C-alpha positions as CSV (number, residue, x, y, z in Angstrom):
1,M,268.1,20.4,167.5
2,S,266.6,23.7,168.6
3,R,262.9,24.0,168.8
4,W,261.2,26.0,166.0
5,L,258.7,28.6,167.2
6,A,256.4,29.9,164.5
7,G,255.7,33.7,164.6
8,L,252.3,35.4,164.4
9,D,253.4,39.1,163.8
10,M,256.1,41.5,164.7
11,D,256.9,45.2,164.9
12,A,258.5,46.7,161.8
13,Q,261.3,48.1,164.0
14,V,262.6,44.6,165.0
15,P,266.1,44.5,163.5
16,A,267.1,41.9,160.9
17,N,270.5,41.4,162.6
18,A,271.3,41.8,166.3
19,L,273.1,40.3,169.3
20,G,272.0,40.3,172.9
21,Q,271.0,38.1,175.8
22,V,267.8,37.1,177.6
23,H,267.1,39.6,180.4
24,S,264.0,38.2,182.1
25,V,261.4,35.4,181.4
26,F,257.7,35.2,182.4
27,E,254.9,32.9,181.6
28,H,253.8,35.0,178.6
29,A,256.8,37.2,177.7
30,C,260.6,36.9,177.3
31,N,262.5,40.2,177.4
32,I,265.8,40.5,175.4
33,A,268.4,43.1,176.1
34,L,270.2,43.8,172.7
35,H,273.8,44.9,172.7
36,E,272.9,48.1,170.8
37,G,270.9,49.3,173.8
38,Q,267.6,48.3,172.4
39,W,265.0,46.0,174.0
40,L,263.1,43.2,172.3
41,S,260.2,41.2,173.6
42,L,259.1,37.7,172.6
43,L,255.4,37.3,173.4
44,D,253.1,34.3,173.4
45,N,249.8,34.2,171.6
46,T,247.8,35.5,174.5
47,C,249.5,38.9,174.3
48,A,248.6,41.8,172.1
49,S,250.9,43.1,169.5
50,A,253.4,45.7,170.7
51,P,256.3,47.9,169.6
52,L,259.7,46.1,169.4
53,A,258.1,42.7,169.9
54,V,257.5,39.4,168.1
55,R,254.4,37.4,168.9
56,L,254.9,33.6,168.9
57,D,252.4,30.9,168.2
58,V,252.9,29.5,171.7
59,A,250.2,29.4,174.4
60,G,252.2,30.3,177.5
61,G,255.0,28.3,179.1
62,L,257.8,30.6,178.0
63,R,259.5,30.1,181.3
64,S,260.4,26.6,180.2
65,L,261.9,27.8,176.8
66,F,264.3,30.5,177.8
67,D,266.8,31.2,180.6
68,P,267.9,34.6,181.8
69,G,271.4,35.4,180.7
70,E,271.5,33.0,177.7
71,P,272.8,34.5,174.4
72,F,270.3,35.7,171.8
73,S,270.9,36.6,168.2
74,I,269.1,37.6,165.0
75,K,270.9,36.9,161.8
76,A,269.4,37.2,158.3
77,G,265.9,37.4,159.8
78,V,266.1,34.3,162.0
79,W,266.3,34.7,165.8
80,R,268.0,32.1,168.0
81,T,268.7,31.1,171.5
82,A,270.3,27.8,172.7
83,R,267.1,25.9,172.6
84,C,264.7,27.9,170.3
85,R,264.7,29.7,167.0
86,G,262.2,31.3,164.7
87,D,261.9,33.0,161.3
88,L,261.0,36.8,161.2
89,A,260.8,36.9,157.4
90,G,257.3,37.3,156.0
91,L,255.6,37.9,159.4
92,P,252.7,40.3,159.3
93,L,253.8,43.7,160.7
94,F,252.2,45.4,163.7
95,A,251.3,49.0,162.9
96,P,249.9,51.6,165.3
97,V,246.3,52.9,164.7
98,Q,246.4,55.8,162.3
99,A,245.2,59.1,163.8
100,L,241.8,60.2,162.7
101,D,240.0,63.5,162.9
102,A,238.6,63.9,166.5
103,L,235.0,64.4,167.4
104,P,233.6,67.6,168.9
105,I,234.6,67.8,172.6
106,P,231.1,67.1,174.0
107,L,231.0,63.7,172.2
108,I,234.5,62.9,173.5
109,A,233.2,63.7,176.9
110,T,230.5,61.0,176.4
111,N,233.2,58.5,175.5
112,L,235.3,59.4,178.6
113,D,232.2,59.0,180.8
114,Q,232.0,55.4,179.6
115,V,235.7,54.9,180.2
116,D,235.3,56.2,183.8
117,T,232.5,53.7,184.3
118,E,234.7,50.9,183.1
119,L,237.4,52.0,185.5
120,V,235.0,52.0,188.4
121,E,233.6,48.5,187.5
122,W,237.1,47.1,187.0
123,Q,238.3,48.3,190.3
124,A,235.3,46.9,192.1
125,S,235.8,43.5,190.5
126,H,239.6,43.5,191.2
127,P,239.8,44.6,194.8
128,G,243.3,43.1,195.2
129,N,244.8,45.7,192.8
130,P,243.6,49.1,194.0
131,S,245.8,52.2,193.3
132,A,247.6,53.4,196.3
133,A,246.3,56.7,197.8
134,D,249.5,58.6,197.0
135,L,249.4,57.4,193.4
136,T,245.8,58.4,193.0
137,A,246.7,61.9,194.4
138,L,249.6,62.2,192.0
139,A,247.4,61.2,189.0
140,R,245.0,64.0,190.0
141,A,248.0,66.4,190.4
142,M,249.2,65.4,186.9
143,G,245.8,66.3,185.6
144,D,245.9,69.7,187.4
145,A,249.3,70.5,185.8
146,I,248.1,69.5,182.4
147,A,244.9,71.6,182.7
148,Q,247.0,74.6,183.7
149,R,249.6,73.9,180.9
150,H,252.3,74.1,183.6
151,A,255.3,72.2,182.3
152,G,257.4,72.7,185.4
153,A,254.7,71.3,187.7
154,L,254.1,68.4,185.3
155,D,257.9,67.5,185.3
156,A,258.0,67.7,189.1
157,I,255.0,65.3,189.3
158,A,256.6,62.9,186.8
159,R,259.7,62.8,189.1
160,Q,257.4,61.6,191.9
161,L,255.6,59.0,189.6
162,V,258.7,57.4,188.0
163,G,259.5,54.2,189.7
164,N,256.7,54.7,192.3
165,G,254.9,51.5,193.2
166,R,255.7,47.8,193.2
167,G,256.0,45.4,190.3
168,L,257.9,44.9,187.1
169,T,256.3,48.1,185.8
170,P,255.6,50.4,188.8
171,S,252.1,51.9,188.9
172,G,253.5,55.5,188.7
173,D,255.2,54.6,185.4
174,D,252.0,53.1,184.0
175,I,250.0,56.3,184.9
176,L,252.7,58.3,183.0
177,I,252.5,56.0,180.0
178,G,248.7,56.5,179.8
179,G,249.2,60.2,180.1
180,L,251.8,60.3,177.3
181,A,249.5,58.2,175.1
182,A,246.8,60.8,175.4
183,M,249.1,63.8,175.0
184,W,250.6,62.5,171.8
185,R,247.2,61.9,170.3
186,L,246.0,65.4,171.4
187,T,248.9,67.4,169.8
188,C,246.9,68.0,166.6
189,L,243.6,68.7,168.4
190,V,245.1,70.9,171.2
191,P,248.3,72.7,170.0
192,S,249.1,73.8,173.5
193,M,249.9,70.2,174.3
194,R,253.0,70.3,172.1
195,P,255.4,72.3,174.4
196,L,254.0,70.5,177.4
197,L,254.7,67.1,175.8
198,A,258.1,68.1,174.6
199,S,259.1,69.2,178.1
200,L,257.8,66.0,179.7
201,C,259.5,63.7,177.3
202,S,262.8,65.6,177.8
203,A,262.4,65.4,181.6
204,L,261.6,61.7,181.5
205,T,264.7,60.8,179.5
206,R,266.7,62.1,182.5
207,M,264.7,60.0,185.0
208,L,264.7,56.6,183.3
209,H,267.4,55.3,185.6
210,R,265.0,55.6,188.5
211,T,262.8,52.7,187.5
212,T,263.1,49.0,186.5
213,D,264.7,47.8,183.3
214,V,261.4,46.7,181.8
215,S,259.6,49.8,182.8
216,R,262.4,51.9,181.4
217,H,261.9,50.3,178.1
218,Y,258.1,51.1,178.0
219,L,258.6,54.6,179.2
220,D,261.3,55.3,176.6
221,M,258.9,54.0,173.9
222,A,256.1,56.2,175.2
223,T,258.4,59.3,174.8
224,R,258.6,58.3,171.2
225,N,254.8,57.8,170.7
226,L,255.0,54.0,170.8
227,F,252.5,52.0,172.8
228,V,251.1,48.5,173.1
229,Q,248.2,47.7,170.8
230,P,245.3,47.8,173.3
231,L,246.4,51.2,174.7
232,D,247.0,52.6,171.2
233,E,243.5,51.5,170.1
234,L,241.8,52.9,173.2
235,R,243.4,56.3,172.9
236,Q,242.1,56.6,169.4
237,C,238.7,55.1,170.3
238,C,238.1,57.8,172.9
239,L,238.5,60.5,170.2
240,G,236.5,58.7,167.6
241,Q,232.9,57.6,167.2
242,P,232.6,54.0,168.4
243,D,229.4,52.5,169.5
244,A,229.1,51.6,173.2
245,E,230.2,48.0,172.7
246,Q,233.2,48.9,170.6
247,L,234.4,51.4,173.3
248,R,233.7,48.9,176.1
249,G,235.7,46.2,174.3
250,A,238.6,48.6,173.6
251,C,238.6,49.6,177.3
252,Q,238.5,46.1,178.6
253,R,241.4,45.0,176.4
254,A,243.5,47.9,177.7
255,L,242.5,47.2,181.3
256,R,243.7,43.6,180.9
257,I,247.3,44.7,180.2
258,G,249.5,43.1,182.9
259,G,248.2,42.8,186.5
260,S,247.3,46.4,187.4
261,S,249.3,48.1,184.5
262,G,246.2,48.4,182.4
263,F,244.1,50.0,185.1
264,D,246.9,52.5,185.9
265,A,247.5,53.4,182.2
266,V,243.8,53.9,181.4
267,T,243.6,56.1,184.5
268,G,246.4,58.2,183.2
269,L,244.9,58.3,179.7
270,A,241.4,59.4,180.9
271,T,242.8,61.9,183.4
272,T,244.9,63.5,180.7
273,Y,242.2,63.7,178.1
274,R,239.8,65.3,180.6
275,A,242.4,67.8,181.9
276,A,243.6,68.8,178.4
277,L,240.1,69.3,177.0
278,G,238.7,71.1,180.1
279,L,236.3,68.3,181.0
280,R,237.2,67.8,184.6
């Protein structure tokens, strides 16, 4: 008898019927490669909601439940592996934060000052995860290209960032994901972001082969304006009117994504907001 794993919530894009196999398993996440070329993640209850993911009412220990390479299926709203299964029907749906009217730029600058403070404090308290000097320089160069609205320069920097760094999701990719999160949110506030964003997304689709399978999935989602919940909430919070504790909480949740992924993504987000709004 397979073990039943209750669900907490899921993304609305999770298919009702699909075939695939387990790609990789970690303590808190199991990644599924679907035959249609899509990617699906099963997350434990310590993880935030995310696009193309199902959160399970399980506290860690996913490594003992799934094996890389084993078949996976979804049929009539029930997912199955050899040892586990779960119902998707009736689960609450994860939905991205709705875009709101942005504040005047000077008030956004105040929010970004607080984000910068959180970044400095986080780096000081996590000395084992500093950004490499070359990646820090590339993040600054990304900001310069955005400030100048120079699509060619931005695409060239993206080529240097994609796949750059160690880990399941290289730091360069995480910086780009944070930058894309900001650019998508700015397209209504700053119309000149639209052609820059379109160019970058087009360029990135040709570069996805340069990075890891997992990172390729998250970069692909970012080119479609899809982000994990903490980053999605923070990018909106920066343009809204939170109190100091609300903004700090949103920033801390985003910084806790992965090992150093959160720090790199928030760096890319803040760099892009400042560059696009002339706040550097």
